[in-house]
C-alpha positions as YAML, in Angstrom:
chain: A
units: angstrom
residues:
- id: 1
  name: UNK
  ca: [-41.14, 22.85, -49.00]
- id: 2
  name: UNK
  ca: [-40.89, 19.45, -47.29]
- id: 3
  name: UNK
  ca: [-39.03, 17.84, -50.22]
- id: 4
  name: UNK
  ca: [-41.54, 15.03, -50.65]
- id: 5
  name: UNK
  ca: [-42.81, 13.60, -53.92]
- id: 6
  name: UNK
  ca: [-46.27, 14.59, -55.04]
- id: 7
  name: UNK
  ca: [-47.88, 11.85, -57.12]
- id: 8
  name: UNK
  ca: [-50.99, 12.67, -59.12]
- id: 9
  name: UNK
  ca: [-54.02, 10.40, -59.30]
- id: 10
  name: UNK
  ca: [-54.47, 8.05, -62.26]
- id: 11
  name: UNK
  ca: [-55.90, 9.10, -65.60]
- id: 12
  name: UNK
  ca: [-58.85, 6.76, -65.90]
- id: 13
  name: UNK
  ca: [-59.34, 6.54, -69.68]
- id: 14
  name: UNK
  ca: [-56.84, 3.84, -70.61]
- id: 15
  name: UNK
  ca: [-57.58, 4.30, -74.34]
- id: 16
  name: UNK
  ca: [-56.94, 8.07, -74.49]
- id: 17
  name: UNK
  ca: [-53.17, 8.42, -74.85]
- id: 18
  name: UNK
  ca: [-53.36, 12.07, -75.98]
- id: 19
  name: UNK
  ca: [-55.50, 12.89, -72.97]
- id: 20
  name: UNK
  ca: [-53.00, 11.16, -70.71]
- id: 21
  name: UNK
  ca: [-50.09, 13.14, -72.19]
- id: 22
  name: UNK
  ca: [-52.02, 16.38, -71.77]
- id: 23
  name: UNK
  ca: [-52.90, 15.51, -68.18]
- id: 24
  name: UNK
  ca: [-49.29, 14.57, -67.40]
- id: 25
  name: UNK
  ca: [-47.99, 17.88, -68.80]
- id: 26
  name: UNK
  ca: [-50.61, 19.79, -66.82]
- id: 27
  name: UNK
  ca: [-49.75, 18.21, -63.48]
- id: 28
  name: UNK
  ca: [-46.01, 18.45, -64.18]
- id: 29
  name: UNK
  ca: [-46.53, 22.19, -64.62]
- id: 30
  name: UNK
  ca: [-48.38, 22.26, -61.30]
- id: 31
  name: UNK
  ca: [-45.37, 20.74, -59.55]
- id: 32
  name: UNK
  ca: [-46.28, 17.07, -59.34]
- id: 33
  name: UNK
  ca: [-43.30, 14.72, -59.51]
- id: 34
  name: UNK
  ca: [-45.11, 11.70, -60.98]
- id: 35
  name: UNK
  ca: [-48.46, 10.20, -61.82]
- id: 36
  name: UNK
  ca: [-50.11, 6.92, -60.88]
- id: 37
  name: UNK
  ca: [-51.00, 4.47, -63.63]
- id: 38
  name: UNK
  ca: [-53.91, 2.04, -63.71]
- id: 39
  name: UNK
  ca: [-52.83, 0.19, -66.85]
- id: 40
  name: UNK
  ca: [-49.42, -0.88, -68.20]
- id: 41
  name: UNK
  ca: [-50.01, 1.01, -71.46]
- id: 42
  name: UNK
  ca: [-49.92, 4.29, -69.49]
- id: 43
  name: UNK
  ca: [-46.36, 3.83, -68.19]
- id: 44
  name: UNK
  ca: [-44.68, 5.05, -71.39]
- id: 45
  name: UNK
  ca: [-46.52, 8.38, -71.47]
- id: 46
  name: UNK
  ca: [-45.92, 8.94, -67.77]
- id: 47
  name: UNK
  ca: [-42.21, 8.14, -68.03]
- id: 48
  name: UNK
  ca: [-41.82, 10.28, -71.15]
- id: 49
  name: UNK
  ca: [-43.33, 13.24, -69.33]
- id: 50
  name: UNK
  ca: [-41.68, 12.95, -65.92]
- id: 51
  name: UNK
  ca: [-38.18, 11.64, -66.78]
- id: 52
  name: UNK
  ca: [-35.80, 14.57, -67.43]
- id: 53
  name: UNK
  ca: [-35.02, 15.25, -71.08]
- id: 54
  name: UNK
  ca: [-31.47, 15.54, -72.40]
- id: 55
  name: UNK
  ca: [-31.93, 19.32, -72.70]
- id: 56
  name: UNK
  ca: [-33.09, 19.62, -69.08]
- id: 57
  name: UNK
  ca: [-30.14, 17.54, -67.91]
- id: 58
  name: UNK
  ca: [-27.71, 19.66, -69.93]
- id: 59
  name: UNK
  ca: [-29.24, 22.83, -68.45]
- id: 60
  name: UNK
  ca: [-29.05, 21.43, -64.91]
- id: 61
  name: UNK
  ca: [-25.39, 20.50, -65.37]
- id: 62
  name: UNK
  ca: [-24.64, 24.03, -66.57]
- id: 63
  name: UNK
  ca: [-26.46, 25.50, -63.56]
- id: 64
  name: UNK
  ca: [-24.50, 23.21, -61.25]
- id: 65
  name: UNK
  ca: [-21.19, 24.27, -62.79]
- id: 66
  name: UNK
  ca: [-22.08, 27.97, -62.76]
- id: 67
  name: UNK
  ca: [-23.22, 27.66, -59.15]
- id: 68
  name: UNK
  ca: [-19.88, 26.17, -58.12]
- id: 69
  name: UNK
  ca: [-18.09, 29.09, -59.78]
- id: 70
  name: UNK
  ca: [-20.44, 31.60, -58.15]
- id: 71
  name: UNK
  ca: [-19.90, 30.06, -54.71]
- id: 72
  name: UNK
  ca: [-16.14, 30.39, -55.15]
- id: 73
  name: UNK
  ca: [-16.71, 34.11, -55.77]
- id: 74
  name: UNK
  ca: [-19.00, 34.38, -52.75]
- id: 75
  name: UNK
  ca: [-22.13, 34.91, -54.86]
- id: 76
  name: UNK
  ca: [-25.52, 33.51, -53.92]
- id: 77
  name: UNK
  ca: [-27.23, 34.75, -57.09]
- id: 78
  name: UNK
  ca: [-25.77, 34.79, -60.57]
- id: 79
  name: UNK
  ca: [-26.73, 35.06, -64.22]
- id: 80
  name: UNK
  ca: [-26.71, 32.24, -66.76]
- id: 81
  name: UNK
  ca: [-27.66, 32.90, -70.37]
- id: 82
  name: UNK
  ca: [-29.03, 36.29, -69.33]
- id: 83
  name: UNK
  ca: [-31.35, 34.81, -66.71]
- id: 84
  name: UNK
  ca: [-31.12, 35.18, -62.96]
- id: 85
  name: UNK
  ca: [-30.29, 31.99, -61.09]
- id: 86
  name: UNK
  ca: [-31.02, 31.86, -57.37]
- id: 87
  name: UNK
  ca: [-31.68, 29.20, -54.77]
- id: 88
  name: UNK
  ca: [-35.03, 27.91, -56.14]
- id: 89
  name: UNK
  ca: [-33.54, 27.54, -59.64]
- id: 90
  name: UNK
  ca: [-30.46, 25.80, -58.23]
- id: 91
  name: UNK
  ca: [-32.68, 23.43, -56.25]
- id: 92
  name: UNK
  ca: [-34.71, 22.63, -59.38]
- id: 93
  name: UNK
  ca: [-31.47, 21.82, -61.23]
- id: 94
  name: UNK
  ca: [-30.34, 19.57, -58.37]
- id: 95
  name: UNK
  ca: [-33.65, 17.67, -58.48]
- id: 96
  name: UNK
  ca: [-33.29, 17.13, -62.22]
- id: 97
  name: UNK
  ca: [-29.78, 15.75, -61.74]
- id: 98
  name: UNK
  ca: [-30.86, 13.46, -58.90]
- id: 99
  name: UNK
  ca: [-33.64, 12.06, -61.06]
- id: 100
  name: UNK
  ca: [-31.31, 11.71, -64.05]
- id: 101
  name: UNK
  ca: [-28.83, 9.77, -61.96]
- id: 102
  name: UNK
  ca: [-31.60, 7.58, -60.58]
- id: 103
  name: UNK
  ca: [-32.58, 6.62, -64.12]
- id: 104
  name: UNK
  ca: [-28.92, 6.22, -65.28]
- id: 105
  name: UNK
  ca: [-29.24, 9.10, -67.73]
- id: 106
  name: UNK
  ca: [-25.93, 10.59, -66.56]
...
C-alpha cells in the first residue's frame, strides 16, 4: 500500500541451495520484493528468483499496451487473454517493468 520494498531476512544455511530457492519462492509468493544474503554464494539464487523473467516482462509489456488502448476507450477494467485486468494487475505489471528497466532487461 505504501509502495515500499519488503526485504526478507537471510536464509542461514549457506550450503543448502535448494532450501534457499524454496525459501525465495515462498517469500516472493508472500509479496516480498527481495531477500537479504549472508554469503556471496546466495546472490545467484536470490537474483534468479526476484529478477523478472522474460515471460513476466513480455506479459507486463502486453498489459501496458492493452491498458493504453483501454484508457483511450475510457475503460478502467479490460480483458487480456480471457482474464480480467484491473488496477492491481496493472500496478503489478508496472512494477515488473520498472524492475526490468533497472536491471537493463528491456
